[in-house]
N, C-alpha and C positions, 0 to 999 in steps of 0.2 A: 504494499500499503505506500501511495506518497502521502508526503508528508507539507501540511502547509508552513507549518514554523520549521525556519531550517538555521542549522547553523552557515555562516558563510564559508566556511572551507570544505573546500568539494576536494575528492579524489577522482583518478583514475577510476571508473566502474561504473560508479553513481548514475541514479538511471533519475533524468532530469525529466523537466516539464517546463516549454515556453508558449504563450500565448500571442500566435497570430492572428493579423487580421485578411481576412479575404481582400484584395483590390479586383480580381476580375475570375469570373468564370470561362476559361478557354472553349473553344468548339468542337475541340479534341475532347470535354468534360474535365480535364486538370483548372486546377484553381491554381492562381498567381496570387501568394501569401506573403505579405510585410511582416518580417521579424523583427522583436525591437530589437538595436543594435547591430543590427546585421545588415547592410547596405546595398544589398542587392534584391532582388524581386526572386521567390523562391516557386518552384511549381510543387506539386504534389496532387495525390488524388483525395478529392474532399468527399466529405459524409453525404450523403445523397441530399437532393433539396438544397444544395449550398448554395449563397447568394453572394453578392459583394455586400463588404460590410461585418460580416459575419467573423465571429474569433471562433479560431478553430487551436486545439490544443497539440503540439507537436511533442511526442515523446523520446527519449534519445538516450543513449550512454555516453559519458564524458569519454571522450579517449586521450587528453592532454589538457594541462593546464599550468596558464600560465601566470602565476603570483604578481611578476614584476608588472605585467601588463593590465593587471584583472580580468584576465580574460580566459574563456573554457572554449575548447572544440567539443563539439557533439554530433555523434554519428546517429541521426535520428532514423527513427522506426524504417520510412520511407526513403533508405538506403544513403542520401547525402552528408555530407561534413559540413559544419556550419562552426563559423567562431566568433561569437557572442562574449558582449560584458557578462559577468558573475549575475546583474543587477538584473536582467532577461528573465532569468531561471524566475518562476512563478512555484515549483514544487520540488523536493527531494524525495531520491530512494535511496539511502544509504549503502553502496556495497559492503556487504559481509564478508570478511575472511577468514579462514577453516582456520581453528584455533590452534597451534603447536602441540600435539600432545604425541 
């Protein structure tokens, strides 16, 4: 389960969510979305009946943490890699490491 209150220390493997806004639905059925702090449009397969202006949650795993720049690289479930500010993350599920035993 994703948690709403989260520490700001992220680790590789953490599952995070970002809230994007649909800019337009393309004739192909894909949607172009705007992701906070990611300065490029991003195309996704949207949920049914999605329209421009709708909010869509993207979930992915942290693949890189840049503590100096305060940014994370996230592999979104739909396959792409994006780098965003840590502040763009809306939810977090910490990665659990197997205990040494």
